C-alpha positions in Angstrom: -28.6 54.2 -27.2 -26.9 52.3 -24.5 -29.6 52.9 -21.8 -32.3 51.4 -23.7 -33.2 48.5 -25.3 -34.3 48.5 -29.2 -35.9 45.6 -30.9 -34.0 46.0 -33.9 -30.7 46.7 -32.4 -28.8 43.3 -30.9 -26.2 45.0 -29.3 -25.5 47.2 -26.8 -28.6 46.2 -24.9 -29.2 48.9 -22.4 -30.6 48.4 -18.9 -30.8 52.0 -17.1 -34.0 53.0 -19.6 -37.3 51.2 -20.4 -37.2 48.8 -23.5 -38.5 51.1 -26.3 -40.2 48.6 -28.5 -43.8 49.4 -29.0 -42.9 53.2 -28.1 -44.8 54.4 -31.1 -47.8 52.9 -29.8 -47.9 54.1 -26.2 -49.8 57.2 -24.9 -47.4 58.9 -22.8 -43.7 60.0 -23.0 -41.8 58.8 -19.5 -45.1 58.4 -18.0 -46.2 62.1 -18.2 -46.1 63.6 -21.5 -48.3 63.2 -24.4 -46.6 60.7 -27.2 -46.7 63.6 -30.0 -44.0 64.1 -32.4 -43.4 68.0 -31.0 -43.1 66.8 -27.7 -40.9 63.9 -28.4 -38.6 66.0 -30.4 -38.2 68.5 -27.4 -38.1 65.7 -24.6 -35.3 63.5 -26.7 -33.1 66.8 -26.8 -33.7 68.3 -23.1 -35.5 65.5 -21.2 -34.6 66.8 -17.4 -36.1 70.4 -18.6 -39.4 68.6 -19.1 -39.4 65.7 -16.5 -37.2 67.1 -13.8 -35.6 64.3 -12.2 -35.2 62.0 -14.9 -32.4 59.9 -15.7 -32.2 60.7 -19.1 -29.5 63.4 -19.9 -29.8 66.4 -22.3 -28.8 65.0 -25.6 -27.2 68.0 -27.7 -28.3 67.5 -31.2 -29.2 69.1 -34.5 -32.9 70.0 -35.6 -32.6 67.3 -38.1 -31.2 64.9 -35.8 -34.1 65.1 -33.2 -36.6 64.7 -36.0 -34.9 61.9 -37.2 -34.7 60.4 -33.5 -38.5 61.2 -33.2 -39.6 59.7 -36.3 -37.6 56.5 -35.7 -39.1 56.1 -32.0 -42.8 57.0 -33.2 -42.6 54.2 -36.0 -41.9 51.5 -33.3 -45.1 49.9 -33.3 -45.9 46.2 -32.3 -46.1 44.2 -35.1 
């Protein structure tokens, strides 16, 4: 979480990655992949395998954790 800023999290405020505000309203993940649940679930677990050279590391997590992160990110839309 420290790499990105989130609209509902005051601290920490990450600066390495982009803000995730309105992430659910974006068409692409990392500017390259379709922003769809199955693709996003894979991306949050193993971004380097999907976008070589990305700064986002592999994030070891269970299937349920990946589903939860995906659901959270996709609900982030402009109000």
